[in-house]
C-alpha positions as CSV (number, residue, x, y, z in Angstrom):
1,X,-11.8,-81.2,1.0
2,X,-14.1,-79.1,-0.4
3,X,-17.9,-78.7,0.9
4,X,-19.1,-79.3,-2.1
5,X,-17.2,-82.8,-2.8
6,X,-18.4,-84.0,0.5
7,X,-21.7,-82.9,0.5
8,X,-21.6,-84.4,-4.0
9,X,-20.4,-87.7,-2.1
10,X,-23.3,-87.5,0.9
11,X,-25.8,-87.4,-1.9
12,X,-24.3,-90.3,-3.9
13,X,-24.3,-92.7,-1.3
14,X,-28.4,-91.5,-0.6
15,X,-29.0,-92.8,-4.1
16,X,-27.2,-96.1,-4.3
17,X,-28.6,-97.0,-0.8
18,X,-32.1,-95.8,-2.3
19,X,-31.5,-98.0,-4.9
20,X,-30.3,-101.0,-3.2
21,X,-33.8,-100.4,-0.9
22,X,-35.8,-100.1,-3.9
23,X,-34.1,-103.9,-5.0
24,X,-34.6,-105.4,-1.8
25,X,-38.4,-104.4,-1.9
26,X,-38.9,-105.6,-5.5
27,X,-36.9,-109.5,-4.6
28,X,-39.4,-109.4,-1.6
29,X,-42.5,-108.3,-3.3
30,X,-42.0,-110.8,-6.4
31,X,-41.0,-113.3,-3.7
32,X,-44.3,-113.2,-1.5
33,X,-46.5,-113.6,-4.9
34,X,-44.7,-116.1,-6.1
35,X,-45.6,-117.7,-3.1
36,X,-49.0,-116.6,-2.6
37,X,-50.1,-117.9,-6.8
38,X,-48.1,-121.8,-6.0
39,X,-50.0,-124.5,-6.3
40,X,-51.3,-126.2,-3.4
41,X,-50.4,-129.6,-5.2
42,X,-47.2,-130.0,-3.6
């Protein structure tokens, strides 16, 4: 394979991993905020 193709696959993988990490961080922060602001009556 060409060097450019291999480096583009590497860059694509890093981009997908970054998007996945951001989704996990947003999910965790929303979960924490929902738990902190929940009603205490339940």
